[in-house]
C-alpha positions in Angstrom: -20.3 5.2 -10.0 -19.6 5.1 -6.1 -16.2 5.0 -4.5 -14.6 2.5 -2.0 -11.7 1.8 -0.1 -9.6 -1.4 1.0 -7.2 -1.7 4.1 -4.3 -4.4 4.3 -2.3 -5.0 7.1 0.5 -7.2 7.7 3.0 -7.8 10.7 6.4 -9.4 9.7 9.7 -9.8 11.2 12.7 -8.1 9.6 13.5 -10.9 7.4 10.2 -10.8 5.7 10.0 -7.2 5.2 11.6 -7.2 1.7 8.8 -9.2 0.7 6.1 -7.3 2.1 7.6 -4.2 0.6 7.7 -5.9 -2.7 4.2 -6.9 -2.5 2.9 -3.3 -1.8 5.0 -2.0 -4.5 3.1 -4.4 -6.8 -0.1 -3.0 -5.9 1.0 0.4 -6.3 2.5 -0.1 -9.5 -0.6 -1.6 -11.1 -2.6 1.1 -9.6 -0.5 3.9 -11.2 -0.2 1.8 -14.4 -4.1 1.3 -14.7 -5.5 4.6 -13.2 -2.7 7.2 -13.5 -1.1 9.0 -10.5 -2.5 9.0 -7.1 -4.5 12.0 -5.9 -7.3 12.8 -3.7 -9.1 14.3 -7.0 -8.3 11.4 -9.3 -9.7 7.7 -9.7 -7.6 6.4 -6.6 -5.5 7.4 -3.5 -3.4 5.6 -1.0 -2.0 5.9 2.5 0.9 4.0 4.0 1.7 3.5 7.7 4.0 1.7 9.6 4.9 0.7 13.3 8.1 -1.1 14.9 6.8 -2.9 17.9 6.3 -2.2 20.8 4.9 1.3 19.6 7.7 3.4 17.5 6.2 5.0 14.3 8.0 4.2 11.0 8.2 6.5 7.8 7.0 4.7 5.2 7.4 6.5 1.6 6.7 5.9 -1.8 8.5 7.0 -4.7 6.1 7.4 -7.8 8.9 8.3 -10.0 10.8 4.7 -9.3 7.8 2.8 -7.7 9.9 1.9 -4.7 8.7 1.9 -1.1 11.2 2.6 1.7 10.8 2.1 5.4 13.0 3.9 8.1 14.3 3.9 10.5 15.6 0.1 10.5 13.8 -1.9 12.8 14.8 -5.5 14.5 11.6 -6.4 16.1 7.9 -7.0 14.6 7.4 -4.5 11.6 3.5 -3.9 10.9 2.7 -2.0 7.7 -1.0 -0.9 6.6 -2.0 0.1 3.3 -5.1 1.9 2.6 -6.3 2.2 -1.1 -9.5 4.4 -1.9 -10.8 5.1 -5.3 -13.6 5.3 -7.8 -16.1 2.5 -8.4 -14.2 1.6 -11.6 -11.0 1.5 -9.3 -12.4 -0.8 -6.9 -13.9 -3.2 -9.6 -10.6 -3.3 -11.4 -8.7 -4.0 -8.2 -11.1 -6.5 -7.1 -10.5 -8.6 -10.4 -6.8 -8.1 -10.7 -6.1 -9.1 -7.2 -8.8 -11.8 -6.2 -10.6 -9.6 -3.7 -14.0 -10.4 -2.5 -16.4 -7.5 -2.5 
């Protein structure tokens, strides 16, 4: 029973953005593989947000078909991405086990 959410935020330079995007893609791929498609009515859902310093909103999109995350427009400054995952108790328990997250 129950449900919960987890937030992750990272700020990186443009050279580290591909590695950060790969980490986000890995979490979303795992979530979809283990619990099906994301939806507010399902076992899990997520939200992606991004900012290019000093305060330019970025469009951060996830293509469920390809599993790819895209960030636009291009940013030559510090980039902050955040991922919020929410889900059922079963999803949260499995997520903690899979990714070594403390309760």
